[in-house]
C-alpha positions as CSV (number, residue, x, y, z in Angstrom):
1,M,-10.2,-28.6,3.8
2,T,-6.7,-27.9,5.2
3,D,-5.3,-24.4,5.9
4,R,-3.2,-24.7,2.8
5,A,-6.3,-25.0,0.6
6,K,-8.3,-22.1,2.2
7,K,-8.5,-18.6,0.9
8,I,-6.9,-16.0,3.1
9,S,-10.3,-14.5,3.9
10,E,-11.4,-17.9,5.2
11,L,-8.5,-18.2,7.8
12,T,-8.9,-17.6,11.5
13,A,-8.0,-14.1,12.5
14,L,-5.0,-13.5,14.7
15,T,-5.6,-10.6,17.1
16,A,-2.3,-10.6,19.0
17,P,0.7,-11.3,16.7
18,V,4.2,-11.8,18.1
19,A,7.5,-10.9,16.5
20,D,8.2,-14.3,15.0
21,D,4.7,-14.9,13.5
22,L,4.8,-15.1,9.7
23,L,2.8,-13.1,7.2
24,V,2.2,-13.6,3.4
25,I,3.4,-10.8,1.2
26,V,3.6,-10.4,-2.6
27,D,6.9,-8.9,-3.7
28,D,6.7,-6.7,-6.8
29,P,2.9,-7.3,-7.4
30,S,2.7,-5.0,-10.4
31,G,6.1,-6.0,-11.9
32,T,6.9,-8.6,-14.4
33,T,7.8,-11.3,-11.8
34,P,5.6,-11.0,-8.8
35,E,6.5,-13.5,-6.1
36,T,4.7,-14.7,-3.0
37,K,7.0,-14.6,0.0
38,K,6.9,-14.7,3.8
39,I,7.9,-12.0,6.3
40,T,7.9,-12.0,10.1
41,V,6.0,-9.4,12.1
42,A,9.4,-8.1,13.4
43,N,10.8,-7.6,10.0
44,L,7.7,-5.9,8.7
45,L,7.4,-3.5,11.6
46,G,11.0,-3.3,12.6
47,N,12.3,-5.1,15.7
48,S,11.5,-2.3,18.1
49,A,7.9,-2.1,16.9
50,A,7.2,-5.8,16.9
51,N,5.1,-5.6,20.0
52,V,2.9,-2.7,18.9
53,V,-0.9,-3.5,19.3
54,I,-3.5,-1.1,17.9
55,R,-7.0,-1.2,19.3
56,N,-10.2,0.7,18.4
57,V,-11.4,1.2,21.9
58,S,-11.3,4.0,24.6
59,P,-9.1,3.0,27.5
60,A,-10.7,3.4,30.9
61,N,-7.9,5.6,32.4
62,S,-4.3,6.5,31.9
63,T,-2.9,3.8,34.3
64,I,-4.6,0.7,32.9
65,T,-2.6,-2.5,32.7
66,V,-1.0,-2.2,29.3
67,T,2.3,-3.0,27.5
68,K,4.5,-0.2,26.3
69,G,3.9,0.5,22.6
70,T,0.2,-0.3,22.7
71,I,-1.9,2.2,20.7
72,F,-5.6,2.8,21.2
73,F,-7.9,5.2,19.2
74,D,-11.5,6.4,19.3
75,T,-13.3,9.2,17.5
76,S,-11.6,11.9,19.7
77,Y,-8.2,10.7,20.8
78,L,-5.1,8.7,19.9
79,Y,-3.7,7.0,23.0
80,I,-0.1,5.6,23.2
81,A,1.4,3.5,26.0
82,T,4.7,5.4,26.6
83,A,5.7,2.9,29.3
84,N,4.1,-0.2,30.8
85,N,0.8,0.8,32.4
86,T,1.2,4.5,31.4
87,L,-1.0,6.0,28.6
88,K,-0.7,9.5,27.0
89,R,-3.2,10.9,24.6
90,V,-3.5,13.5,21.8
91,A,-6.7,15.0,20.5
92,L,-7.7,14.3,16.9
93,S,-8.9,17.0,14.6
94,S,-9.9,17.3,11.0
95,F,-7.4,18.7,8.5
């Protein structure tokens, strides 16, 4: 079976997309003329956010090797790389 014949749920997962990778999107899904289109990661997230990576892990410390824009989270904190190799965190609370 080729990739063109697979269901989306059967495709290999991509864990580190780059700005020019393509995504499938349905334009106007509940309208009268829904249409399947493509969009780049950069266009979906905005060019400045194209390199954002979100991870469900606790980083080891605030100076790990990490790219600016990377976001981590765990049950207690949200961590954001404000510069290369520099993390800051904010506590999470119920609301």
